[in-house]
Backbone and ligand atoms as CSV (ligand in chain L), in Angstrom:
chain,resi,resn,atom,element,x,y,z
A,1,MET,N,N,-32.748,43.595,13.509
A,1,MET,CA,C,-32.139,42.286,13.285
A,1,MET,C,C,-30.640,42.396,13.429
A,2,SER,N,N,-30.058,41.398,14.017
A,2,SER,CA,C,-28.627,41.436,14.220
A,2,SER,C,C,-27.918,40.682,13.112
A,3,HIS,N,N,-26.639,40.975,12.982
A,3,HIS,CA,C,-25.803,40.287,12.015
A,3,HIS,C,C,-25.852,38.782,12.286
A,4,ASN,N,N,-25.916,38.430,13.593
A,4,ASN,CA,C,-25.978,37.016,13.997
A,4,ASN,C,C,-27.178,36.292,13.413
A,5,ASP,N,N,-28.309,36.993,13.318
A,5,ASP,CA,C,-29.509,36.357,12.769
A,5,ASP,C,C,-29.228,35.891,11.346
A,6,ALA,N,N,-28.646,36.777,10.545
A,6,ALA,CA,C,-28.386,36.441,9.141
A,6,ALA,C,C,-27.439,35.251,9.046
A,7,ILE,N,N,-26.443,35.209,9.922
A,7,ILE,CA,C,-25.478,34.106,9.884
A,7,ILE,C,C,-26.177,32.793,10.262
A,8,ALA,N,N,-26.997,32.835,11.316
A,8,ALA,CA,C,-27.665,31.610,11.776
A,8,ALA,C,C,-28.615,31.071,10.713
A,9,ILE,N,N,-29.263,31.967,9.989
A,9,ILE,CA,C,-30.269,31.536,9.017
A,9,ILE,C,C,-29.622,31.095,7.707
A,10,GLY,N,N,-28.449,31.619,7.404
A,10,GLY,CA,C,-27.767,31.267,6.161
A,10,GLY,C,C,-28.539,31.782,4.959
A,11,GLU,N,N,-28.555,30.996,3.893
A,11,GLU,CA,C,-29.191,31.464,2.658
A,11,GLU,C,C,-30.559,30.842,2.421
A,12,LYS,N,N,-30.989,30.027,3.377
A,12,LYS,CA,C,-32.258,29.313,3.173
A,12,LYS,C,C,-33.443,30.274,3.094
A,13,ASN,N,N,-34.370,29.950,2.245
A,13,ASN,CA,C,-35.595,30.746,2.158
A,13,ASN,C,C,-36.396,30.629,3.454
A,14,ILE,N,N,-37.204,31.638,3.731
A,14,ILE,CA,C,-38.157,31.562,4.838
A,14,ILE,C,C,-39.549,31.663,4.221
A,15,ILE,N,N,-40.395,30.669,4.481
A,15,ILE,CA,C,-41.704,30.603,3.841
A,15,ILE,C,C,-42.794,30.695,4.905
A,16,LEU,N,N,-43.705,31.629,4.720
A,16,LEU,CA,C,-44.777,31.837,5.695
A,16,LEU,C,C,-46.094,31.300,5.159
A,17,VAL,N,N,-46.451,30.130,5.664
A,17,VAL,CA,C,-47.683,29.459,5.261
A,17,VAL,C,C,-48.770,29.841,6.263
A,18,GLY,N,N,-50.022,29.672,5.903
A,18,GLY,CA,C,-51.107,29.930,6.848
A,18,GLY,C,C,-52.386,30.258,6.105
A,19,PHE,N,N,-53.502,30.184,6.814
A,19,PHE,CA,C,-54.802,30.487,6.223
A,19,PHE,C,C,-54.846,31.964,5.818
A,20,MET,N,N,-55.829,32.305,4.964
A,20,MET,CA,C,-56.062,33.716,4.610
A,20,MET,C,C,-56.170,34.543,5.884
A,21,GLY,N,N,-55.606,35.745,5.870
A,21,GLY,CA,C,-55.781,36.633,7.019
A,21,GLY,C,C,-54.952,36.282,8.250
A,22,THR,N,N,-53.963,35.429,8.091
A,22,THR,CA,C,-53.094,35.148,9.245
A,22,THR,C,C,-51.890,36.087,9.250
A,23,GLY,N,N,-51.811,36.968,8.243
A,23,GLY,CA,C,-50.758,37.985,8.247
A,23,GLY,C,C,-49.495,37.585,7.501
A,24,LYS,N,N,-49.616,36.667,6.559
A,24,LYS,CA,C,-48.425,36.197,5.823
A,24,LYS,C,C,-47.720,37.332,5.085
A,25,SER,N,N,-48.491,38.150,4.381
A,25,SER,CA,C,-47.871,39.201,3.555
A,25,SER,C,C,-47.269,40.319,4.398
A,26,VAL,N,N,-48.006,40.815,5.377
A,26,VAL,CA,C,-47.457,41.913,6.199
A,26,VAL,C,C,-46.255,41.429,7.008
A,27,THR,N,N,-46.348,40.210,7.526
A,27,THR,CA,C,-45.215,39.677,8.301
A,27,THR,C,C,-44.026,39.427,7.380
A,28,GLY,N,N,-44.306,38.903,6.197
A,28,GLY,CA,C,-43.233,38.637,5.230
A,28,GLY,C,C,-42.473,39.913,4.886
A,29,ARG,N,N,-43.251,41.001,4.722
A,29,ARG,CA,C,-42.618,42.286,4.398
A,29,ARG,C,C,-41.759,42.760,5.566
A,30,ALA,N,N,-42.288,42.647,6.778
A,30,ALA,CA,C,-41.534,43.079,7.972
A,30,ALA,C,C,-40.261,42.242,8.126
A,31,LEU,N,N,-40.385,40.948,7.917
A,31,LEU,CA,C,-39.241,40.052,8.062
A,31,LEU,C,C,-38.185,40.319,6.986
A,32,SER,N,N,-38.628,40.559,5.772
A,32,SER,CA,C,-37.670,40.794,4.690
A,32,SER,C,C,-36.895,42.090,4.921
A,33,ARG,N,N,-37.592,43.083,5.507
A,33,ARG,CA,C,-36.904,44.347,5.847
A,33,ARG,C,C,-35.824,44.077,6.887
A,34,ARG,N,N,-36.175,43.307,7.908
A,34,ARG,CA,C,-35.213,43.024,8.979
A,34,ARG,C,C,-34.011,42.227,8.480
A,35,LEU,N,N,-34.250,41.324,7.536
A,35,LEU,CA,C,-33.160,40.473,7.052
A,35,LEU,C,C,-32.499,41.036,5.795
A,36,GLN,N,N,-33.023,42.150,5.318
A,36,GLN,CA,C,-32.563,42.751,4.063
A,36,GLN,C,C,-32.557,41.735,2.936
A,37,ARG,N,N,-33.683,41.099,2.801
A,37,ARG,CA,C,-33.876,40.099,1.753
A,37,ARG,C,C,-35.005,40.529,0.829
A,38,ASP,N,N,-35.063,39.902,-0.352
A,38,ASP,CA,C,-36.207,40.139,-1.221
A,38,ASP,C,C,-37.417,39.394,-0.673
A,39,PHE,N,N,-38.588,40.028,-0.834
A,39,PHE,CA,C,-39.842,39.419,-0.415
A,39,PHE,C,C,-40.666,39.062,-1.646
A,40,VAL,N,N,-41.174,37.844,-1.681
A,40,VAL,CA,C,-42.047,37.443,-2.793
A,40,VAL,C,C,-43.439,37.098,-2.258
A,41,ASP,N,N,-44.427,37.895,-2.642
A,41,ASP,CA,C,-45.822,37.591,-2.348
A,41,ASP,C,C,-46.323,36.803,-3.567
A,42,MET,N,N,-46.562,35.513,-3.384
A,42,MET,CA,C,-46.847,34.667,-4.546
A,42,MET,C,C,-48.087,35.081,-5.325
A,43,ASP,N,N,-49.162,35.448,-4.608
A,43,ASP,CA,C,-50.382,35.866,-5.311
A,43,ASP,C,C,-50.128,37.116,-6.156
A,44,THR,N,N,-49.374,38.059,-5.586
A,44,THR,CA,C,-49.081,39.292,-6.324
A,44,THR,C,C,-48.260,38.984,-7.574
A,45,LEU,N,N,-47.276,38.087,-7.431
A,45,LEU,CA,C,-46.439,37.737,-8.588
A,45,LEU,C,C,-47.264,37.011,-9.654
A,46,ILE,N,N,-48.156,36.123,-9.214
A,46,ILE,CA,C,-49.020,35.420,-10.178
A,46,ILE,C,C,-49.911,36.441,-10.913
A,47,GLU,N,N,-50.452,37.399,-10.163
A,47,GLU,CA,C,-51.307,38.423,-10.788
A,47,GLU,C,C,-50.526,39.240,-11.811
A,48,GLN,N,N,-49.295,39.609,-11.446
A,48,GLN,CA,C,-48.467,40.408,-12.364
A,48,GLN,C,C,-48.169,39.623,-13.634
A,49,ARG,N,N,-47.781,38.382,-13.475
A,49,ARG,CA,C,-47.405,37.576,-14.642
A,49,ARG,C,C,-48.602,37.261,-15.541
A,50,GLU,N,N,-49.771,37.054,-14.905
A,50,GLU,CA,C,-50.976,36.713,-15.662
A,50,GLU,C,C,-51.672,37.949,-16.229
A,51,GLY,N,N,-51.336,39.120,-15.653
A,51,GLY,CA,C,-51.997,40.351,-16.081
A,51,GLY,C,C,-53.464,40.385,-15.678
A,52,ARG,N,N,-53.862,39.658,-14.639
A,52,ARG,CA,C,-55.248,39.676,-14.139
A,52,ARG,C,C,-55.259,39.316,-12.666
A,53,SER,N,N,-56.342,39.704,-12.002
A,53,SER,CA,C,-56.423,39.517,-10.551
A,53,SER,C,C,-56.689,38.046,-10.198
A,54,ILE,N,N,-56.476,37.707,-8.925
A,54,ILE,CA,C,-56.757,36.338,-8.455
A,54,ILE,C,C,-58.251,35.990,-8.669
A,55,PRO,N,N,-59.192,36.880,-8.268
A,55,PRO,CA,C,-60.600,36.543,-8.531
A,55,PRO,C,C,-60.879,36.288,-10.015
A,56,ARG,N,N,-60.228,37.058,-10.892
A,56,ARG,CA,C,-60.405,36.881,-12.338
A,56,ARG,C,C,-59.858,35.524,-12.806
A,57,ILE,N,N,-58.701,35.152,-12.272
A,57,ILE,CA,C,-58.111,33.854,-12.647
A,57,ILE,C,C,-59.074,32.741,-12.228
A,58,PHE,N,N,-59.623,32.855,-11.006
A,58,PHE,CA,C,-60.583,31.850,-10.518
A,58,PHE,C,C,-61.826,31.817,-11.409
A,59,SER,N,N,-62.376,33.018,-11.725
A,59,SER,CA,C,-63.659,33.017,-12.448
A,59,SER,C,C,-63.479,32.670,-13.922
A,60,ASP,N,N,-62.376,33.082,-14.533
A,60,ASP,CA,C,-62.190,32.831,-15.978
A,60,ASP,C,C,-61.579,31.461,-16.264
A,61,SER,N,N,-60.640,31.038,-15.405
A,61,SER,CA,C,-59.908,29.802,-15.723
A,61,SER,C,C,-60.133,28.682,-14.713
A,62,GLY,N,N,-60.751,29.007,-13.586
A,62,GLY,CA,C,-61.055,27.978,-12.585
A,62,GLY,C,C,-59.954,27.805,-11.552
A,63,GLU,N,N,-60.380,27.291,-10.378
A,63,GLU,CA,C,-59.404,27.078,-9.294
A,63,GLU,C,C,-58.288,26.100,-9.684
A,64,PRO,N,N,-58.589,24.980,-10.391
A,64,PRO,CA,C,-57.498,24.050,-10.745
A,64,PRO,C,C,-56.376,24.737,-11.540
A,65,HIS,N,N,-56.757,25.677,-12.400
A,65,HIS,CA,C,-55.722,26.387,-13.169
A,65,HIS,C,C,-54.865,27.247,-12.237
A,66,PHE,N,N,-55.540,27.916,-11.284
A,66,PHE,CA,C,-54.783,28.719,-10.324
A,66,PHE,C,C,-53.821,27.827,-9.538
A,67,ARG,N,N,-54.279,26.652,-9.103
A,67,ARG,CA,C,-53.414,25.738,-8.336
A,67,ARG,C,C,-52.227,25.279,-9.179
A,68,HIS,N,N,-52.432,25.156,-10.462
A,68,HIS,CA,C,-51.364,24.776,-11.379
A,68,HIS,C,C,-50.302,25.892,-11.467
A,69,LEU,N,N,-50.774,27.140,-11.577
A,69,LEU,CA,C,-49.847,28.283,-11.625
A,69,LEU,C,C,-49.064,28.365,-10.311
A,70,GLU,N,N,-49.777,28.155,-9.215
A,70,GLU,CA,C,-49.178,28.195,-7.881
A,70,GLU,C,C,-48.081,27.122,-7.765
A,71,ARG,N,N,-48.411,25.927,-8.218
A,71,ARG,CA,C,-47.471,24.787,-8.130
A,71,ARG,C,C,-46.181,25.095,-8.913
A,72,ALA,N,N,-46.354,25.649,-10.125
A,72,ALA,CA,C,-45.184,25.959,-10.964
A,72,ALA,C,C,-44.305,27.003,-10.284
A,73,LEU,N,N,-44.951,27.982,-9.629
A,73,LEU,CA,C,-44.188,29.040,-8.969
A,73,LEU,C,C,-43.452,28.504,-7.728
A,74,VAL,N,N,-44.052,27.566,-7.023
A,74,VAL,CA,C,-43.367,26.952,-5.868
A,74,VAL,C,C,-42.073,26.296,-6.346
A,75,ARG,N,N,-42.142,25.565,-7.418
A,75,ARG,CA,C,-40.937,24.871,-7.921
A,75,ARG,C,C,-39.851,25.886,-8.269
A,76,GLU,N,N,-40.281,26.982,-8.896
A,76,GLU,CA,C,-39.327,28.028,-9.283
A,76,GLU,C,C,-38.687,28.677,-8.058
A,77,LEU,N,N,-39.509,29.030,-7.065
A,77,LEU,CA,C,-38.991,29.761,-5.902
A,77,LEU,C,C,-38.173,28.861,-4.978
A,78,ALA,N,N,-38.557,27.583,-4.884
A,78,ALA,CA,C,-37.820,26.661,-4.014
A,78,ALA,C,C,-36.401,26.443,-4.533
A,79,ALA,N,N,-36.199,26.732,-5.800
A,79,ALA,CA,C,-34.866,26.569,-6.389
A,79,ALA,C,C,-33.999,27.810,-6.173
A,80,ARG,N,N,-34.578,28.855,-5.584
A,80,ARG,CA,C,-33.810,30.081,-5.320
A,80,ARG,C,C,-33.408,30.159,-3.851
A,81,LYS,N,N,-32.626,31.181,-3.499
A,81,LYS,CA,C,-32.122,31.327,-2.118
A,81,LYS,C,C,-32.412,32.724,-1.591
A,82,ASN,N,N,-32.256,32.878,-0.270
A,82,ASN,CA,C,-32.285,34.213,0.346
A,82,ASN,C,C,-33.598,34.959,0.215
A,83,LEU,N,N,-34.691,34.224,0.056
A,83,LEU,CA,C,-35.983,34.896,-0.111
A,83,LEU,C,C,-36.845,34.746,1.139
A,84,VAL,N,N,-37.721,35.714,1.346
A,84,VAL,CA,C,-38.848,35.541,2.260
A,84,VAL,C,C,-40.066,35.395,1.345
A,85,ILE,N,N,-40.832,34.327,1.521
A,85,ILE,CA,C,-41.928,34.016,0.595
A,85,ILE,C,C,-43.262,33.899,1.340
A,86,ALA,N,N,-44.288,34.571,0.816
A,86,ALA,CA,C,-45.649,34.403,1.352
A,86,ALA,C,C,-46.517,33.772,0.268
A,87,PRO,N,N,-46.812,32.477,0.386
A,87,PRO,CA,C,-47.706,31.839,-0.578
A,87,PRO,C,C,-49.163,32.149,-0.225
A,88,GLY,N,N,-50.105,31.818,-1.104
A,88,GLY,CA,C,-51.517,31.912,-0.767
A,88,GLY,C,C,-51.877,30.826,0.243
A,89,GLY,N,N,-53.014,31.019,0.919
A,89,GLY,CA,C,-53.410,30.107,1.990
A,89,GLY,C,C,-53.631,28.663,1.563
A,90,GLY,N,N,-53.893,28.454,0.258
A,90,GLY,CA,C,-54.193,27.099,-0.197
A,90,GLY,C,C,-52.966,26.281,-0.588
A,91,ILE,N,N,-51.799,26.814,-0.319
A,91,ILE,CA,C,-50.561,26.152,-0.744
A,91,ILE,C,C,-50.424,24.759,-0.115
A,92,VAL,N,N,-51.021,24.577,1.071
A,92,VAL,CA,C,-50.914,23.295,1.789
A,92,VAL,C,C,-51.747,22.185,1.136
A,93,LEU,N,N,-52.647,22.562,0.204
A,93,LEU,CA,C,-53.527,21.556,-0.389
A,93,LEU,C,C,-52.751,20.539,-1.216
A,94,ASN,N,N,-51.586,20.933,-1.703
A,94,ASN,CA,C,-50.730,19.994,-2.446
A,94,ASN,C,C,-49.468,19.733,-1.614
A,95,ALA,N,N,-49.348,18.516,-1.111
A,95,ALA,CA,C,-48.222,18.173,-0.226
A,95,ALA,C,C,-46.876,18.389,-0.907
A,96,ASP,N,N,-46.827,18.280,-2.223
A,96,ASP,CA,C,-45.569,18.492,-2.948
A,96,ASP,C,C,-45.041,19.914,-2.711
A,97,ASN,N,N,-45.972,20.879,-2.558
A,97,ASN,CA,C,-45.545,22.268,-2.338
A,97,ASN,C,C,-44.768,22.394,-1.039
A,98,ILE,N,N,-45.299,21.805,0.031
A,98,ILE,CA,C,-44.645,21.918,1.342
A,98,ILE,C,C,-43.338,21.123,1.327
A,99,ARG,N,N,-43.350,19.983,0.668
A,99,ARG,CA,C,-42.117,19.184,0.553
A,99,ARG,C,C,-41.018,20.007,-0.149
A,100,ASP,N,N,-41.338,20.601,-1.291
A,100,ASP,CA,C,-40.336,21.378,-2.046
A,100,ASP,C,C,-39.825,22.559,-1.226
A,101,PHE,N,N,-40.746,23.300,-0.604
A,101,PHE,CA,C,-40.329,24.461,0.181
A,101,PHE,C,C,-39.462,24.025,1.368
A,102,SER,N,N,-39.814,22.899,2.005
A,102,SER,CA,C,-39.076,22.443,3.189
A,102,SER,C,C,-37.659,21.990,2.833
A,103,GLU,N,N,-37.492,21.503,1.615
A,103,GLU,CA,C,-36.164,21.020,1.217
A,103,GLU,C,C,-35.132,22.144,1.161
A,104,THR,N,N,-35.569,23.342,0.821
A,104,THR,CA,C,-34.611,24.440,0.671
A,104,THR,C,C,-34.907,25.619,1.592
A,105,GLY,N,N,-35.816,25.441,2.525
A,105,GLY,CA,C,-36.148,26.595,3.365
A,105,GLY,C,C,-36.770,26.208,4.687
A,106,TYR,N,N,-37.015,27.244,5.503
A,106,TYR,CA,C,-37.710,27.087,6.783
A,106,TYR,C,C,-39.175,27.446,6.544
A,107,VAL,N,N,-40.045,26.489,6.793
A,107,VAL,CA,C,-41.469,26.737,6.592
A,107,VAL,C,C,-42.140,26.990,7.942
A,108,PHE,N,N,-42.751,28.151,8.095
A,108,PHE,CA,C,-43.504,28.495,9.307
A,108,PHE,C,C,-44.990,28.509,8.979
A,109,CYS,N,N,-45.802,28.099,9.956
A,109,CYS,CA,C,-47.248,28.222,9.798
A,109,CYS,C,C,-47.762,29.309,10.732
A,110,LEU,N,N,-48.348,30.357,10.167
A,110,LEU,CA,C,-48.960,31.411,10.977
A,110,LEU,C,C,-50.410,31.022,11.281
A,111,ARG,N,N,-50.823,31.244,12.528
A,111,ARG,CA,C,-52.167,30.859,12.956
A,111,ARG,C,C,-52.931,32.077,13.455
A,112,ALA,N,N,-54.256,32.017,13.328
A,112,ALA,CA,C,-55.112,33.060,13.892
A,112,ALA,C,C,-56.491,32.455,14.121
A,113,SER,N,N,-57.255,33.060,15.026
A,113,SER,CA,C,-58.612,32.572,15.291
A,113,SER,C,C,-59.513,32.984,14.117
A,114,PRO,N,N,-60.623,32.256,13.899
A,114,PRO,CA,C,-61.555,32.625,12.828
A,114,PRO,C,C,-62.034,34.077,12.955
A,115,GLU,N,N,-62.243,34.548,14.206
A,115,GLU,CA,C,-62.725,35.930,14.413
A,115,GLU,C,C,-61.682,36.947,13.970
A,116,MET,N,N,-60.409,36.667,14.292
A,116,MET,CA,C,-59.324,37.570,13.888
A,116,MET,C,C,-59.151,37.537,12.363
A,117,ILE,N,N,-59.275,36.364,11.793
A,117,ILE,CA,C,-59.180,36.230,10.328
A,117,ILE,C,C,-60.276,37.063,9.668
A,118,LEU,N,N,-61.509,36.953,10.198
A,118,LEU,CA,C,-62.631,37.716,9.628
A,118,LEU,C,C,-62.337,39.212,9.671
A,119,LYS,N,N,-61.838,39.679,10.807
A,119,LYS,CA,C,-61.526,41.095,10.976
A,119,LYS,C,C,-60.524,41.561,9.913
A,120,ARG,N,N,-59.544,40.703,9.627
A,120,ARG,CA,C,-58.481,41.095,8.693
A,120,ARG,C,C,-58.914,41.022,7.219
A,121,VAL,N,N,-59.872,40.146,6.904
A,121,VAL,CA,C,-60.210,39.980,5.473
A,121,VAL,C,C,-61.562,40.600,5.089
A,122,GLU,N,N,-62.315,41.042,6.100
A,122,GLU,CA,C,-63.698,41.494,5.912
A,122,GLU,C,C,-63.904,42.431,4.727
A,123,LYS,N,N,-63.050,43.439,4.635
A,123,LYS,CA,C,-63.308,44.479,3.634
A,123,LYS,C,C,-62.558,44.236,2.325
A,124,ASP,N,N,-61.948,43.072,2.197
A,124,ASP,CA,C,-61.106,42.782,1.038
A,124,ASP,C,C,-61.870,41.901,0.049
A,125,ALA,N,N,-62.067,42.413,-1.158
A,125,ALA,CA,C,-62.847,41.653,-2.144
A,125,ALA,C,C,-61.951,40.745,-2.987
A,126,ASN,N,N,-60.687,40.682,-2.641
A,126,ASN,CA,C,-59.735,39.971,-3.507
A,126,ASN,C,C,-59.601,38.485,-3.171
A,127,ARG,N,N,-60.577,37.958,-2.381
A,127,ARG,CA,C,-60.481,36.536,-2.006
A,127,ARG,C,C,-61.710,35.776,-2.511
A,128,PRO,N,N,-61.552,35.153,-3.681
A,128,PRO,CA,C,-62.701,34.506,-4.315
A,128,PRO,C,C,-63.367,33.458,-3.422
A,129,LEU,N,N,-62.611,32.802,-2.555
A,129,LEU,CA,C,-63.192,31.731,-1.733
A,129,LEU,C,C,-64.052,32.273,-0.589
A,130,LEU,N,N,-63.980,33.602,-0.355
A,130,LEU,CA,C,-64.768,34.182,0.739
A,130,LEU,C,C,-65.873,35.113,0.234
A,131,GLN,N,N,-66.223,35.006,-1.041
A,131,GLN,CA,C,-67.288,35.855,-1.577
A,131,GLN,C,C,-68.651,35.241,-1.261
A,132,THR,N,N,-69.051,35.359,-0.012
A,132,THR,CA,C,-70.320,34.802,0.437
A,132,THR,C,C,-70.841,35.646,1.591
A,133,GLU,N,N,-72.134,35.530,1.891
A,133,GLU,CA,C,-72.745,36.308,2.978
A,133,GLU,C,C,-72.130,35.952,4.331
A,134,ASP,N,N,-72.109,34.641,4.605
A,134,ASP,CA,C,-71.656,34.160,5.913
A,134,ASP,C,C,-70.151,33.875,5.874
A,135,LYS,N,N,-69.384,34.959,5.940
A,135,LYS,CA,C,-67.928,34.813,5.811
A,135,LYS,C,C,-67.337,34.009,6.967
A,136,LEU,N,N,-67.824,34.280,8.198
A,136,LEU,CA,C,-67.271,33.573,9.353
A,136,LEU,C,C,-67.526,32.062,9.221
A,137,GLY,N,N,-68.741,31.717,8.779
A,137,GLY,CA,C,-69.087,30.305,8.581
A,137,GLY,C,C,-68.172,29.661,7.550
A,138,ARG,N,N,-67.927,30.401,6.474
A,138,ARG,CA,C,-67.061,29.891,5.384
A,138,ARG,C,C,-65.624,29.711,5.882
A,139,ILE,N,N,-65.152,30.684,6.684
A,139,ILE,CA,C,-63.798,30.597,7.242
A,139,ILE,C,C,-63.692,29.344,8.111
A,140,ARG,N,N,-64.673,29.150,8.982
A,140,ARG,CA,C,-64.660,27.962,9.875
A,140,ARG,C,C,-64.662,26.670,9.062
A,141,GLU,N,N,-65.476,26.662,8.020
A,141,GLU,CA,C,-65.615,25.445,7.204
A,141,GLU,C,C,-64.284,25.121,6.488
A,142,LEU,N,N,-63.688,26.147,5.861
A,142,LEU,CA,C,-62.422,25.929,5.143
A,142,LEU,C,C,-61.306,25.547,6.116
A,143,LEU,N,N,-61.284,26.229,7.268
A,143,LEU,CA,C,-60.264,25.935,8.278
A,143,LEU,C,C,-60.369,24.483,8.745
A,144,ALA,N,N,-61.619,24.044,8.997
A,144,ALA,CA,C,-61.828,22.668,9.472
A,144,ALA,C,C,-61.286,21.684,8.445
A,145,LYS,N,N,-61.526,21.970,7.175
A,145,LYS,CA,C,-61.061,21.076,6.103
A,145,LYS,C,C,-59.546,21.015,6.040
A,146,ARG,N,N,-58.910,22.155,6.337
A,146,ARG,CA,C,-57.457,22.240,6.131
A,146,ARG,C,C,-56.628,22.118,7.405
A,147,GLN,N,N,-57.311,22.131,8.559
A,147,GLN,CA,C,-56.573,22.246,9.822
A,147,GLN,C,C,-55.428,21.244,9.949
A,148,ALA,N,N,-55.700,19.980,9.568
A,148,ALA,CA,C,-54.677,18.933,9.725
A,148,ALA,C,C,-53.439,19.263,8.878
A,149,LEU,N,N,-53.672,19.901,7.734
A,149,LEU,CA,C,-52.543,20.232,6.850
A,149,LEU,C,C,-51.691,21.346,7.463
A,150,TYR,N,N,-52.368,22.350,8.047
A,150,TYR,CA,C,-51.615,23.427,8.708
A,150,TYR,C,C,-50.919,22.897,9.969
A,151,ASP,N,N,-51.637,22.042,10.712
A,151,ASP,CA,C,-51.070,21.515,11.965
A,151,ASP,C,C,-49.817,20.672,11.719
A,152,ALA,N,N,-49.712,20.088,10.528
A,152,ALA,CA,C,-48.587,19.183,10.237
A,152,ALA,C,C,-47.262,19.934,10.074
A,153,ILE,N,N,-47.323,21.257,9.994
A,153,ILE,CA,C,-46.078,22.027,9.840
A,153,ILE,C,C,-45.440,22.214,11.223
A,154,PRO,N,N,-44.182,21.776,11.398
A,154,PRO,CA,C,-43.584,21.775,12.731
A,154,PRO,C,C,-43.429,23.162,13.373
A,155,LEU,N,N,-43.124,24.199,12.605
A,155,LEU,CA,C,-42.891,25.523,13.197
A,155,LEU,C,C,-44.179,26.346,13.141
A,156,GLN,N,N,-44.786,26.569,14.301
A,156,GLN,CA,C,-46.084,27.250,14.370
A,156,GLN,C,C,-45.955,28.581,15.106
A,157,ILE,N,N,-46.651,29.604,14.601
A,157,ILE,CA,C,-46.613,30.927,15.234
A,157,ILE,C,C,-48.034,31.457,15.392
A,158,GLU,N,N,-48.384,31.814,16.610
A,158,GLU,CA,C,-49.699,32.399,16.886
A,158,GLU,C,C,-49.649,33.904,16.584
A,159,THR,N,N,-50.636,34.423,15.853
A,159,THR,CA,C,-50.565,35.846,15.466
A,159,THR,C,C,-51.646,36.725,16.106
A,160,ASP,N,N,-52.635,36.135,16.771
A,160,ASP,CA,C,-53.721,36.937,17.353
A,160,ASP,C,C,-53.158,38.013,18.286
A,161,GLY,N,N,-53.590,39.258,18.087
A,161,GLY,CA,C,-53.193,40.340,18.977
A,161,GLY,C,C,-51.746,40.785,18.803
A,162,LYS,N,N,-51.075,40.317,17.758
A,162,LYS,CA,C,-49.670,40.720,17.559
A,162,LYS,C,C,-49.541,41.555,16.285
A,163,THR,N,N,-48.553,42.442,16.271
A,163,THR,CA,C,-48.278,43.202,15.055
A,163,THR,C,C,-47.388,42.354,14.146
A,164,ALA,N,N,-47.273,42.795,12.892
A,164,ALA,CA,C,-46.414,42.085,11.936
A,164,ALA,C,C,-44.974,42.052,12.450
A,165,ASP,N,N,-44.565,43.146,13.058
A,165,ASP,CA,C,-43.201,43.217,13.585
A,165,ASP,C,C,-42.993,42.233,14.734
A,166,ASP,N,N,-44.001,42.142,15.633
A,166,ASP,CA,C,-43.935,41.157,16.730
A,166,ASP,C,C,-43.712,39.764,16.159
A,167,VAL,N,N,-44.486,39.441,15.131
A,167,VAL,CA,C,-44.425,38.087,14.566
A,167,VAL,C,C,-43.066,37.860,13.890
A,168,ALA,N,N,-42.582,38.885,13.185
A,168,ALA,CA,C,-41.271,38.769,12.520
A,168,ALA,C,C,-40.172,38.504,13.560
A,169,ILE,N,N,-40.246,39.221,14.677
A,169,ILE,CA,C,-39.241,39.051,15.739
A,169,ILE,C,C,-39.324,37.641,16.317
A,170,GLU,N,N,-40.537,37.136,16.478
A,170,GLU,CA,C,-40.712,35.778,17.002
A,170,GLU,C,C,-40.121,34.736,16.049
A,171,ILE,N,N,-40.307,34.947,14.775
A,171,ILE,CA,C,-39.755,34.016,13.776
A,171,ILE,C,C,-38.227,34.029,13.859
A,172,LEU,N,N,-37.654,35.212,13.938
A,172,LEU,CA,C,-36.190,35.313,14.034
A,172,LEU,C,C,-35.692,34.633,15.316
A,173,ALA,N,N,-36.437,34.769,16.399
A,173,ALA,CA,C,-36.029,34.143,17.663
A,173,ALA,C,C,-36.071,32.617,17.547
A,174,GLN,N,N,-37.054,32.113,16.826
A,174,GLN,CA,C,-37.114,30.649,16.641
A,174,GLN,C,C,-35.979,30.141,15.768
A,175,LEU,N,N,-35.560,30.968,14.824
A,175,LEU,CA,C,-34.488,30.544,13.911
A,175,LEU,C,C,-33.110,30.677,14.541
A,176,ASN,N,N,-33.009,31.596,15.484
A,176,ASN,CA,C,-31.712,31.856,16.110
A,176,ASN,C,C,-31.891,31.998,17.620
A,177,PRO,N,N,-32.212,30.873,18.293
A,177,PRO,CA,C,-32.593,30.932,19.704
A,177,PRO,C,C,-31.557,31.583,20.605
A,178,GLY,N,N,-30.274,31.453,20.262
A,178,GLY,CA,C,-29.259,32.032,21.138
A,178,GLY,C,C,-28.923,33.466,20.778
A,179,GLY,N,N,-29.497,33.986,19.662
A,179,GLY,CA,C,-29.009,35.256,19.090
A,179,GLY,C,C,-29.550,36.512,19.685
L,1,S3P,C1,C,-56.501,31.079,-1.143
L,1,S3P,C2,C,-55.873,32.107,-0.486
L,1,S3P,C3,C,-55.550,33.376,-1.175
L,1,S3P,C4,C,-55.374,33.178,-2.674
L,1,S3P,C5,C,-56.570,32.494,-3.242
L,1,S3P,C6,C,-56.834,31.128,-2.588
L,1,S3P,C7,C,-56.821,29.845,-0.384
L,1,S3P,O1,O,-54.335,33.893,-0.617
L,1,S3P,O2,O,-54.219,32.434,-2.967
L,1,S3P,O3,O,-57.659,33.343,-3.067
L,1,S3P,O4,O,-57.137,28.812,-1.021
L,1,S3P,O5,O,-56.735,29.861,0.865
L,1,S3P,P1,P,-54.231,34.595,0.845
L,1,S3P,O6,O,-54.018,33.493,1.837
L,1,S3P,O7,O,-53.049,35.476,0.717
L,1,S3P,O8,O,-55.494,35.330,1.057
């Protein structure tokens, strides 16, 4: 990353939205390294603060409670600067979240095909919404429900066949086209 990138981006947060398995966390880490910024993985921070895993929060307290914790954290992070943030895939379900993040940051939507998503999440038991036999079917179903919400984000990045570093470089190029 060049000094010019940091100047062009200023202090605004960079938020990586997208469905599960689109590479938000790995890309966020790569981008934060390049920009020498702090990286916040929202699910990890929620788990640390709650002292329990995401599946546990879902099973013990229910999805609405998790969405409430998520919403509170969005408000907190949107009030800060200089962060790279990876929210969970369901962040788009509440329009207030995208509105708050957009007011103080650049919101990107990472995209991937259902097959690529399956490949990335297959062996991970930490996703309560995908604990089913037919994971690909579930991915397609959830994606169909949410597609319009992801599509509504103006800055879109395709991730199929790309490394986290490739995607980070593409994001920087979009933020600083002349740099
Ligand atoms: C969710 C995505 C997960 C996590 C929770 C719900 C969703 O995050 O927040 O399991 O509703 O799409 P990742 O997108 O990081 O897997």
